[in-house]
A tleap script that builds the chain and sets N, CA, C and O, in Angstrom:
source leaprc.protein.ff14SB
mol = sequence {
  NMET ARG LEU ALA LYS LYS PHE GLY LYS VAL
  LEU GLY PHE SER LEU LEU LEU MET LEU LEU
  GLY VAL SER SER ALA PHE ALA ALA THR LEU
  ASP GLU ALA LYS ALA ALA GLY GLN ILE GLY
  GLU LYS GLN ASP GLY TYR ILE GLY LEU VAL
  GLN GLY SER ALA PRO ALA ASP VAL ALA ALA
  LEU VAL GLU SER VAL ASN ALA GLN ARG ARG
  ALA ARG TYR GLU GLU ILE ALA LYS GLU ASN
  GLY ILE ALA VAL GLU ASP VAL ALA LYS LEU
  ALA PHE THR ARG ALA LEU GLU ASN THR ARG
  PRO GLY ASN PHE VAL GLU ALA SER PRO GLY
  GLN TRP VAL LYS LYS CPRO
}
set mol.1.N position { -37.221 -34.323 11.908 }
set mol.1.CA position { -35.881 -34.052 12.319 }
set mol.1.C position { -35.003 -33.995 11.225 }
set mol.1.O position { -34.206 -33.065 11.097 }
set mol.2.N position { -35.109 -35.095 10.282 }
set mol.2.CA position { -34.212 -35.072 9.126 }
set mol.2.C position { -34.364 -33.767 8.310 }
set mol.2.O position { -33.387 -33.163 7.869 }
set mol.3.N position { -35.585 -33.383 8.142 }
set mol.3.CA position { -35.993 -32.118 7.262 }
set mol.3.C position { -35.216 -30.945 7.966 }
set mol.3.O position { -34.614 -30.127 7.270 }
set mol.4.N position { -35.222 -30.857 9.273 }
set mol.4.CA position { -34.736 -29.727 9.915 }
set mol.4.C position { -33.209 -29.689 9.744 }
set mol.4.O position { -32.653 -28.607 9.558 }
set mol.5.N position { -32.513 -30.838 9.800 }
set mol.5.CA position { -31.119 -31.024 9.522 }
set mol.5.C position { -30.684 -30.622 8.073 }
set mol.5.O position { -29.679 -29.957 7.824 }
set mol.6.N position { -31.615 -31.137 7.100 }
set mol.6.CA position { -31.237 -30.889 5.704 }
set mol.6.C position { -31.475 -29.280 5.496 }
set mol.6.O position { -30.700 -28.610 4.814 }
set mol.7.N position { -32.515 -28.777 6.091 }
set mol.7.CA position { -32.804 -27.315 5.954 }
set mol.7.C position { -31.596 -26.473 6.558 }
set mol.7.O position { -31.236 -25.436 6.000 }
set mol.8.N position { -31.022 -26.911 7.634 }
set mol.8.CA position { -29.913 -26.394 8.212 }
set mol.8.C position { -28.703 -26.377 7.365 }
set mol.8.O position { -27.976 -25.385 7.316 }
set mol.9.N position { -28.483 -27.428 6.714 }
set mol.9.CA position { -27.393 -27.580 5.807 }
set mol.9.C position { -27.550 -26.676 4.557 }
set mol.9.O position { -26.627 -25.981 4.133 }
set mol.10.N position { -28.769 -26.733 4.002 }
set mol.10.CA position { -29.015 -25.816 2.950 }
set mol.10.C position { -28.891 -24.289 3.332 }
set mol.10.O position { -28.266 -23.511 2.611 }
set mol.11.N position { -29.496 -23.904 4.467 }
set mol.11.CA position { -29.394 -22.613 4.876 }
set mol.11.C position { -27.913 -22.161 5.133 }
set mol.11.O position { -27.549 -21.020 4.847 }
set mol.12.N position { -27.021 -23.154 5.716 }
set mol.12.CA position { -25.715 -22.837 5.874 }
set mol.12.C position { -24.936 -22.736 4.493 }
set mol.12.O position { -24.079 -21.870 4.316 }
set mol.13.N position { -25.228 -23.525 3.675 }
set mol.13.CA position { -24.543 -23.398 2.211 }
set mol.13.C position { -25.030 -22.089 1.676 }
set mol.13.O position { -24.201 -21.329 1.176 }
set mol.14.N position { -26.322 -21.741 1.734 }
set mol.14.CA position { -26.766 -20.500 1.106 }
set mol.14.C position { -26.071 -19.277 1.725 }
set mol.14.O position { -25.706 -18.308 1.059 }
set mol.15.N position { -25.926 -19.393 2.980 }
set mol.15.CA position { -25.248 -18.220 3.759 }
set mol.15.C position { -23.871 -18.109 3.281 }
set mol.15.O position { -23.390 -16.999 3.051 }
set mol.16.N position { -23.154 -19.271 3.104 }
set mol.16.CA position { -21.825 -19.300 2.632 }
set mol.16.C position { -21.679 -18.764 1.229 }
set mol.16.O position { -20.672 -18.121 0.933 }
set mol.17.N position { -22.545 -18.974 0.434 }
set mol.17.CA position { -22.618 -18.478 -1.000 }
set mol.17.C position { -22.880 -16.868 -0.897 }
set mol.17.O position { -22.255 -16.085 -1.613 }
set mol.18.N position { -23.745 -16.489 -0.053 }
set mol.18.CA position { -24.054 -15.172 0.236 }
set mol.18.C position { -22.843 -14.366 0.655 }
set mol.18.O position { -22.575 -13.273 0.156 }
set mol.19.N position { -22.153 -14.932 1.557 }
set mol.19.CA position { -20.840 -14.226 2.062 }
set mol.19.C position { -19.864 -14.245 1.091 }
set mol.19.O position { -19.110 -13.272 1.080 }
set mol.20.N position { -19.667 -15.239 0.150 }
set mol.20.CA position { -18.790 -15.237 -0.951 }
set mol.20.C position { -19.179 -14.087 -1.949 }
set mol.20.O position { -18.322 -13.374 -2.471 }
set mol.21.N position { -20.431 -13.962 -2.165 }
set mol.21.CA position { -20.903 -12.907 -2.979 }
set mol.21.C position { -20.609 -11.507 -2.517 }
set mol.21.O position { -20.285 -10.615 -3.301 }
set mol.22.N position { -20.736 -11.337 -1.186 }
set mol.22.CA position { -20.298 -10.090 -0.596 }
set mol.22.C position { -18.928 -9.885 -0.771 }
set mol.22.O position { -18.587 -8.778 -1.187 }
set mol.23.N position { -18.067 -10.732 -0.538 }
set mol.23.CA position { -16.689 -10.775 -0.647 }
set mol.23.C position { -16.233 -10.202 -2.126 }
set mol.23.O position { -15.395 -9.313 -2.279 }
set mol.24.N position { -16.863 -10.805 -3.073 }
set mol.24.CA position { -16.624 -10.547 -4.449 }
set mol.24.C position { -17.023 -9.048 -4.723 }
set mol.24.O position { -16.289 -8.347 -5.419 }
set mol.25.N position { -18.207 -8.548 -4.166 }
set mol.25.CA position { -18.733 -7.381 -4.316 }
set mol.25.C position { -17.902 -6.377 -3.741 }
set mol.25.O position { -17.647 -5.346 -4.363 }
set mol.26.N position { -17.419 -6.625 -2.484 }
set mol.26.CA position { -16.452 -5.822 -1.712 }
set mol.26.C position { -15.113 -5.555 -2.581 }
set mol.26.O position { -14.617 -4.432 -2.683 }
set mol.27.N position { -14.634 -6.608 -3.140 }
set mol.27.CA position { -13.440 -6.463 -3.984 }
set mol.27.C position { -13.740 -5.660 -5.246 }
set mol.27.O position { -12.901 -4.841 -5.623 }
set mol.28.N position { -14.821 -5.825 -5.896 }
set mol.28.CA position { -15.232 -4.923 -7.005 }
set mol.28.C position { -15.442 -3.494 -6.579 }
set mol.28.O position { -15.138 -2.618 -7.389 }
set mol.29.N position { -15.936 -3.148 -5.376 }
set mol.29.CA position { -16.074 -1.867 -4.952 }
set mol.29.C position { -14.716 -1.297 -4.709 }
set mol.29.O position { -14.528 -0.124 -5.033 }
set mol.30.N position { -13.660 -2.052 -4.129 }
set mol.30.CA position { -12.469 -1.477 -3.876 }
set mol.30.C position { -11.732 -1.145 -5.167 }
set mol.30.O position { -10.995 -0.163 -5.252 }
set mol.31.N position { -11.946 -1.973 -6.145 }
set mol.31.CA position { -11.333 -1.795 -7.497 }
set mol.31.C position { -12.023 -0.577 -8.208 }
set mol.31.O position { -11.346 0.215 -8.863 }
set mol.32.N position { -13.320 -0.445 -8.075 }
set mol.32.CA position { -14.111 0.655 -8.683 }
set mol.32.C position { -13.603 2.052 -7.902 }
set mol.32.O position { -13.399 3.097 -8.520 }
set mol.33.N position { -13.451 1.933 -6.636 }
set mol.33.CA position { -13.040 3.183 -5.936 }
set mol.33.C position { -11.688 3.711 -6.371 }
set mol.33.O position { -11.433 4.912 -6.465 }
set mol.34.N position { -10.809 2.690 -6.639 }
set mol.34.CA position { -9.475 2.996 -7.068 }
set mol.34.C position { -9.497 3.529 -8.550 }
set mol.34.O position { -8.840 4.516 -8.879 }
set mol.35.N position { -10.241 2.865 -9.371 }
set mol.35.CA position { -10.360 3.228 -10.730 }
set mol.35.C position { -10.982 4.662 -10.883 }
set mol.35.O position { -10.627 5.403 -11.800 }
set mol.36.N position { -11.918 5.025 -9.958 }
set mol.36.CA position { -12.484 6.354 -9.994 }
set mol.36.C position { -11.704 7.362 -9.352 }
set mol.36.O position { -12.085 8.532 -9.309 }
set mol.37.N position { -10.582 6.951 -8.827 }
set mol.37.CA position { -9.523 8.043 -8.279 }
set mol.37.C position { -9.951 8.520 -6.873 }
set mol.37.O position { -9.573 9.605 -6.431 }
set mol.38.N position { -10.766 7.661 -6.171 }
set mol.38.CA position { -11.267 8.179 -4.840 }
set mol.38.C position { -10.310 7.656 -3.810 }
set mol.38.O position { -10.170 8.329 -2.789 }
set mol.39.N position { -9.623 6.527 -3.950 }
set mol.39.CA position { -8.632 6.051 -2.984 }
set mol.39.C position { -7.458 5.514 -3.735 }
set mol.39.O position { -7.525 5.176 -4.917 }
set mol.40.N position { -6.267 5.442 -2.924 }
set mol.40.CA position { -5.140 4.872 -3.496 }
set mol.40.C position { -4.197 4.322 -2.412 }
set mol.40.O position { -4.463 4.507 -1.224 }
set mol.41.N position { -3.199 3.709 -2.766 }
set mol.41.CA position { -2.308 3.036 -1.938 }
set mol.41.C position { -1.303 3.966 -1.241 }
set mol.41.O position { -0.539 4.669 -1.902 }
set mol.42.N position { -1.313 3.962 0.145 }
set mol.42.CA position { -0.466 4.885 0.815 }
set mol.42.C position { 0.848 4.169 1.105 }
set mol.42.O position { 0.893 2.939 1.102 }
set mol.43.N position { 1.946 4.944 1.362 }
set mol.43.CA position { 3.355 4.534 1.589 }
set mol.43.C position { 3.350 3.674 2.841 }
set mol.43.O position { 4.198 2.792 2.972 }
set mol.44.N position { 2.349 3.918 3.839 }
set mol.44.CA position { 2.480 3.176 5.056 }
set mol.44.C position { 1.924 1.865 5.030 }
set mol.44.O position { 1.892 1.192 6.060 }
set mol.45.N position { 1.398 1.362 3.739 }
set mol.45.CA position { 0.963 0.091 3.657 }
set mol.45.C position { -0.658 -0.039 3.674 }
set mol.45.O position { -1.212 -1.132 3.557 }
set mol.46.N position { -1.301 1.078 3.819 }
set mol.46.CA position { -2.772 1.200 3.868 }
set mol.46.C position { -3.284 1.861 2.765 }
set mol.46.O position { -2.512 2.352 1.941 }
set mol.47.N position { -4.673 1.950 2.623 }
set mol.47.CA position { -5.157 2.708 1.571 }
set mol.47.C position { -5.687 4.053 2.112 }
set mol.47.O position { -5.934 4.105 3.316 }
set mol.48.N position { -5.884 5.125 1.363 }
set mol.48.CA position { -6.284 6.388 1.870 }
set mol.48.C position { -7.062 7.054 0.791 }
set mol.48.O position { -7.002 6.694 -0.385 }
set mol.49.N position { -7.853 8.114 1.261 }
set mol.49.CA position { -8.631 9.025 0.461 }
set mol.49.C position { -7.828 9.925 -0.265 }
set mol.49.O position { -7.051 10.675 0.325 }
set mol.50.N position { -7.951 9.922 -1.584 }
set mol.50.CA position { -7.060 10.875 -2.427 }
set mol.50.C position { -7.473 12.301 -2.221 }
set mol.50.O position { -6.635 13.197 -2.123 }
set mol.51.N position { -8.727 12.504 -2.158 }
set mol.51.CA position { -9.323 13.947 -2.016 }
set mol.51.C position { -9.415 14.410 -0.515 }
set mol.51.O position { -9.680 15.570 -0.197 }
set mol.52.N position { -9.182 13.441 0.334 }
set mol.52.CA position { -9.306 13.772 1.834 }
set mol.52.C position { -10.750 13.553 2.263 }
set mol.52.O position { -11.005 13.399 3.457 }
set mol.53.N position { -11.706 13.534 1.336 }
set mol.53.CA position { -13.126 13.318 1.781 }
set mol.53.C position { -13.745 12.464 0.704 }
set mol.53.O position { -13.311 12.515 -0.447 }
set mol.54.N position { -14.693 11.723 1.028 }
set mol.54.CA position { -15.353 10.843 0.006 }
set mol.54.C position { -16.765 10.464 0.529 }
set mol.54.O position { -17.119 10.705 1.684 }
set mol.55.N position { -17.548 9.855 -0.397 }
set mol.55.CA position { -18.944 9.459 0.144 }
set mol.55.C position { -18.719 8.495 1.344 }
set mol.55.O position { -17.617 7.988 1.552 }
set mol.56.N position { -19.743 8.275 2.080 }
set mol.56.CA position { -19.666 7.564 3.268 }
set mol.56.C position { -19.413 6.103 3.100 }
set mol.56.O position { -18.770 5.467 3.935 }
set mol.57.N position { -19.904 5.586 2.052 }
set mol.57.CA position { -19.617 4.223 1.665 }
set mol.57.C position { -18.187 3.943 1.289 }
set mol.57.O position { -17.652 2.877 1.595 }
set mol.58.N position { -17.576 4.885 0.635 }
set mol.58.CA position { -16.099 4.808 0.269 }
set mol.58.C position { -15.292 4.899 1.431 }
set mol.58.O position { -14.300 4.181 1.558 }
set mol.59.N position { -15.696 5.864 2.433 }
set mol.59.CA position { -14.775 6.043 3.715 }
set mol.59.C position { -14.989 4.739 4.538 }
set mol.59.O position { -14.025 4.267 5.141 }
set mol.60.N position { -16.115 4.181 4.589 }
set mol.60.CA position { -16.282 2.896 5.287 }
set mol.60.C position { -15.526 1.799 4.577 }
set mol.60.O position { -15.058 0.948 5.333 }
set mol.61.N position { -15.314 1.643 3.326 }
set mol.61.CA position { -14.552 0.800 2.722 }
set mol.61.C position { -13.075 0.860 3.169 }
set mol.61.O position { -12.437 -0.118 3.560 }
set mol.62.N position { -12.613 2.103 3.068 }
set mol.62.CA position { -11.195 2.453 3.439 }
set mol.62.C position { -10.991 1.974 4.953 }
set mol.62.O position { -9.983 1.365 5.311 }
set mol.63.N position { -11.933 2.274 5.713 }
set mol.63.CA position { -11.823 1.782 7.176 }
set mol.63.C position { -11.793 0.386 7.266 }
set mol.63.O position { -10.955 -0.161 7.983 }
set mol.64.N position { -12.652 -0.284 6.588 }
set mol.64.CA position { -12.717 -1.737 6.670 }
set mol.64.C position { -11.532 -2.499 6.136 }
set mol.64.O position { -11.106 -3.495 6.719 }
set mol.65.N position { -10.989 -2.020 5.003 }
set mol.65.CA position { -9.903 -2.624 4.222 }
set mol.65.C position { -8.706 -2.482 5.220 }
set mol.65.O position { -8.014 -3.448 5.542 }
set mol.66.N position { -8.509 -1.212 5.687 }
set mol.66.CA position { -7.357 -0.955 6.605 }
set mol.66.C position { -7.416 -1.799 7.790 }
set mol.66.O position { -6.384 -2.321 8.212 }
set mol.67.N position { -8.531 -1.973 8.356 }
set mol.67.CA position { -8.579 -2.879 9.623 }
set mol.67.C position { -8.180 -4.309 9.280 }
set mol.67.O position { -7.448 -4.921 10.058 }
set mol.68.N position { -8.598 -4.844 8.217 }
set mol.68.CA position { -8.191 -6.116 7.700 }
set mol.68.C position { -6.726 -6.178 7.467 }
set mol.68.O position { -6.128 -7.172 7.880 }
set mol.69.N position { -6.058 -5.210 6.840 }
set mol.69.CA position { -4.739 -5.129 6.600 }
set mol.69.C position { -3.961 -5.140 7.802 }
set mol.69.O position { -3.010 -5.892 8.014 }
set mol.70.N position { -4.461 -4.175 8.662 }
set mol.70.CA position { -3.647 -4.080 10.025 }
set mol.70.C position { -3.651 -5.416 10.785 }
set mol.70.O position { -2.649 -5.777 11.403 }
set mol.71.N position { -4.776 -6.151 10.741 }
set mol.71.CA position { -4.823 -7.446 11.540 }
set mol.71.C position { -3.883 -8.504 10.756 }
set mol.71.O position { -3.263 -9.329 11.427 }
set mol.72.N position { -3.776 -8.494 9.451 }
set mol.72.CA position { -2.856 -9.399 8.819 }
set mol.72.C position { -1.494 -8.990 9.008 }
set mol.72.O position { -0.638 -9.854 9.195 }
set mol.73.N position { -1.183 -7.726 8.980 }
set mol.73.CA position { 0.267 -7.210 9.223 }
set mol.73.C position { 0.706 -7.629 10.656 }
set mol.73.O position { 1.839 -8.065 10.863 }
set mol.74.N position { -0.144 -7.496 11.556 }
set mol.74.CA position { 0.115 -7.821 12.986 }
set mol.74.C position { 0.389 -9.371 13.159 }
set mol.74.O position { 1.267 -9.772 13.924 }
set mol.75.N position { -0.392 -10.208 12.424 }
set mol.75.CA position { -0.060 -11.628 12.384 }
set mol.75.C position { 1.366 -11.980 11.792 }
set mol.75.O position { 2.128 -12.785 12.329 }
set mol.76.N position { 1.656 -11.254 10.566 }
set mol.76.CA position { 2.829 -11.522 9.916 }
set mol.76.C position { 4.028 -10.989 10.836 }
set mol.76.O position { 5.053 -11.651 10.996 }
set mol.77.N position { 3.832 -9.840 11.377 }
set mol.77.CA position { 4.896 -9.314 12.243 }
set mol.77.C position { 5.269 -10.251 13.418 }
set mol.77.O position { 6.434 -10.456 13.757 }
set mol.78.N position { 4.179 -10.806 14.013 }
set mol.78.CA position { 4.334 -11.599 15.233 }
set mol.78.C position { 4.978 -13.045 14.786 }
set mol.78.O position { 5.807 -13.572 15.528 }
set mol.79.N position { 4.598 -13.646 13.613 }
set mol.79.CA position { 5.122 -14.784 13.219 }
set mol.79.C position { 6.682 -14.687 12.811 }
set mol.79.O position { 7.458 -15.632 12.957 }
set mol.80.N position { 7.025 -13.507 12.315 }
set mol.80.CA position { 8.447 -13.269 11.946 }
set mol.80.C position { 9.278 -12.423 12.753 }
set mol.80.O position { 10.403 -12.095 12.376 }
set mol.81.N position { 8.719 -12.008 13.980 }
set mol.81.CA position { 9.487 -11.280 15.000 }
set mol.81.C position { 10.063 -9.870 14.526 }
set mol.81.O position { 11.159 -9.434 14.877 }
set mol.82.N position { 9.163 -9.217 13.672 }
set mol.82.CA position { 9.557 -7.909 13.204 }
set mol.82.C position { 8.484 -6.870 13.473 }
set mol.82.O position { 7.401 -7.220 13.943 }
set mol.83.N position { 8.745 -5.639 13.198 }
set mol.83.CA position { 7.784 -4.592 13.584 }
set mol.83.C position { 6.556 -4.570 12.535 }
set mol.83.O position { 6.768 -4.789 11.343 }
set mol.84.N position { 5.403 -4.325 12.975 }
set mol.84.CA position { 4.299 -4.166 12.159 }
set mol.84.C position { 4.413 -3.151 11.046 }
set mol.84.O position { 3.928 -3.346 9.932 }
set mol.85.N position { 5.117 -1.985 11.414 }
set mol.85.CA position { 5.372 -0.947 10.436 }
set mol.85.C position { 6.189 -1.483 9.307 }
set mol.85.O position { 5.939 -1.184 8.140 }
set mol.86.N position { 7.182 -2.288 9.662 }
set mol.86.CA position { 8.066 -2.926 8.609 }
set mol.86.C position { 7.305 -3.718 7.727 }
set mol.86.O position { 7.527 -3.575 6.525 }
set mol.87.N position { 6.379 -4.592 8.121 }
set mol.87.CA position { 5.536 -5.440 7.408 }
set mol.87.C position { 4.623 -4.584 6.470 }
set mol.87.O position { 4.431 -4.906 5.297 }
set mol.88.N position { 4.022 -3.377 7.101 }
set mol.88.CA position { 3.209 -2.621 6.269 }
set mol.88.C position { 3.987 -1.916 5.069 }
set mol.88.O position { 3.465 -1.785 3.962 }
set mol.89.N position { 5.233 -1.484 5.360 }
set mol.89.CA position { 6.018 -0.792 4.282 }
set mol.89.C position { 6.368 -1.968 3.109 }
set mol.89.O position { 6.270 -1.713 1.908 }
set mol.90.N position { 6.738 -3.125 3.561 }
set mol.90.CA position { 6.918 -4.205 2.578 }
set mol.90.C position { 5.636 -4.463 1.725 }
set mol.90.O position { 5.701 -4.801 0.543 }
set mol.91.N position { 4.479 -4.282 2.395 }
set mol.91.CA position { 3.269 -4.511 1.724 }
set mol.91.C position { 2.952 -3.352 0.785 }
set mol.91.O position { 2.268 -3.564 -0.216 }
set mol.92.N position { 3.406 -2.171 1.055 }
set mol.92.CA position { 3.207 -1.043 0.148 }
set mol.92.C position { 4.064 -1.324 -1.212 }
set mol.92.O position { 3.605 -1.050 -2.321 }
set mol.93.N position { 5.230 -1.843 -1.034 }
set mol.93.CA position { 6.127 -2.201 -2.168 }
set mol.93.C position { 5.323 -3.144 -3.070 }
set mol.93.O position { 5.213 -2.943 -4.279 }
set mol.94.N position { 4.770 -4.171 -2.437 }
set mol.94.CA position { 4.004 -5.137 -3.271 }
set mol.94.C position { 2.754 -4.522 -3.823 }
set mol.94.O position { 2.383 -4.830 -4.955 }
set mol.95.N position { 2.117 -3.709 -3.122 }
set mol.95.CA position { 1.009 -3.156 -3.654 }
set mol.95.C position { 1.203 -2.143 -4.757 }
set mol.95.O position { 0.328 -1.928 -5.595 }
set mol.96.N position { 2.351 -1.537 -4.740 }
set mol.96.CA position { 2.786 -0.586 -5.833 }
set mol.96.C position { 2.985 -1.414 -7.088 }
set mol.96.O position { 2.589 -0.995 -8.176 }
set mol.97.N position { 3.574 -2.544 -6.957 }
set mol.97.CA position { 3.788 -3.477 -8.177 }
set mol.97.C position { 2.537 -3.857 -8.729 }
set mol.97.O position { 2.390 -3.943 -9.948 }
set mol.98.N position { 1.615 -4.094 -7.912 }
set mol.98.CA position { 0.142 -4.577 -8.339 }
set mol.98.C position { -0.916 -3.459 -8.710 }
set mol.98.O position { -2.000 -3.675 -9.250 }
set mol.99.N position { -0.441 -2.295 -8.347 }
set mol.99.CA position { -1.419 -1.117 -8.806 }
set mol.99.C position { -1.437 -0.993 -10.168 }
set mol.99.O position { -0.389 -0.967 -10.814 }
set mol.100.N position { -2.713 -0.898 -10.764 }
set mol.100.CA position { -3.025 -0.607 -12.057 }
set mol.100.C position { -2.553 0.724 -12.595 }
set mol.100.O position { -2.652 1.692 -11.841 }
set mol.101.N position { -2.040 0.895 -13.833 }
set mol.101.CA position { -1.759 2.106 -14.367 }
set mol.101.C position { -2.995 3.089 -14.252 }
set mol.101.O position { -4.102 2.625 -14.527 }
set mol.102.N position { -2.893 4.325 -13.891 }
set mol.102.CA position { -3.874 5.299 -13.851 }
set mol.102.C position { -4.518 5.372 -12.341 }
set mol.102.O position { -5.303 6.252 -11.988 }
set mol.103.N position { -4.071 4.339 -11.543 }
set mol.103.CA position { -4.620 4.481 -10.224 }
set mol.103.C position { -3.643 5.264 -9.264 }
set mol.103.O position { -2.462 5.375 -9.591 }
set mol.104.N position { -4.086 5.778 -8.150 }
set mol.104.CA position { -3.239 6.673 -7.388 }
set mol.104.C position { -2.336 5.793 -6.451 }
set mol.104.O position { -2.695 4.698 -6.020 }
set mol.105.N position { -1.214 6.343 -6.199 }
set mol.105.CA position { -0.350 5.956 -5.244 }
set mol.105.C position { 0.237 7.160 -4.457 }
set mol.105.O position { 0.297 8.268 -4.990 }
set mol.106.N position { 0.628 6.963 -3.308 }
set mol.106.CA position { 1.277 8.095 -2.484 }
set mol.106.C position { 2.733 8.219 -2.896 }
set mol.106.O position { 3.496 7.272 -2.705 }
set mol.107.N position { 3.148 9.346 -3.450 }
set mol.107.CA position { 4.566 9.663 -3.757 }
set mol.107.C position { 5.352 10.032 -2.459 }
set mol.107.O position { 6.472 9.583 -2.215 }
set mol.108.N position { 4.685 10.864 -1.672 }
set mol.108.CA position { 5.275 11.186 -0.336 }
set mol.108.C position { 4.001 11.486 0.495 }
set mol.108.O position { 2.906 11.634 -0.047 }
set mol.109.N position { 4.179 11.565 1.751 }
set mol.109.CA position { 2.969 11.836 2.673 }
set mol.109.C position { 2.002 12.957 2.154 }
set mol.109.O position { 2.329 14.142 2.092 }
set mol.110.N position { 0.808 12.475 1.797 }
set mol.110.CA position { -0.151 13.495 1.328 }
set mol.110.C position { -0.096 13.852 -0.120 }
set mol.110.O position { -0.949 14.589 -0.615 }
set mol.111.N position { 0.899 13.340 -0.817 }
set mol.111.CA position { 1.022 13.732 -2.215 }
set mol.111.C position { 0.693 12.534 -3.134 }
set mol.111.O position { 1.444 11.565 -3.251 }
set mol.112.N position { -0.464 12.671 -3.765 }
set mol.112.CA position { -0.880 11.586 -4.570 }
set mol.112.C position { -0.447 11.714 -6.155 }
set mol.112.O position { -0.455 12.829 -6.678 }
set mol.113.N position { -0.086 10.603 -6.868 }
set mol.113.CA position { 0.312 10.684 -8.111 }
set mol.113.C position { -0.416 9.563 -8.842 }
set mol.113.O position { -0.767 8.611 -8.144 }
set mol.114.N position { -0.672 9.536 -10.034 }
set mol.114.CA position { -1.207 8.508 -10.831 }
set mol.114.C position { -0.069 7.557 -11.370 }
set mol.114.O position { 0.903 8.019 -11.966 }
set mol.115.N position { -0.231 6.230 -11.138 }
set mol.115.CA position { 0.786 5.421 -11.643 }
set mol.115.C position { 0.828 5.324 -13.171 }
set mol.115.O position { -0.164 5.068 -13.854 }
set mol.116.N position { 2.024 5.544 -13.640 }
set mol.116.CA position { 1.967 5.554 -15.137 }
set mol.116.C position { 1.673 4.233 -15.740 }
set mol.116.O position { 1.601 4.115 -16.963 }
savepdb mol mol.pdb
quit
């Protein structure tokens, strides 16, 4: 019984490390897609495909990141009694500040420019 309990703890710890590794890889993939000019920060607070189409893994990344952002924006909006859209627009302002030079941002709907 002790061995099973110990194995369970080790397995749980290994799973946690694996998930942390996935998160790091996920972040690297997001940065890589931005650096490659495939995706950029949109004015609505989400990320978008710069060319309108991309490989399936990049499109899935955009969908996943946007779902996570949407959930967080909803939490913040609820906590502060403001509209989700307002939170998203504020998030774009912050994202714009944090965007690396050379990465794409949306200057107006559908118009992508590289950040100087």
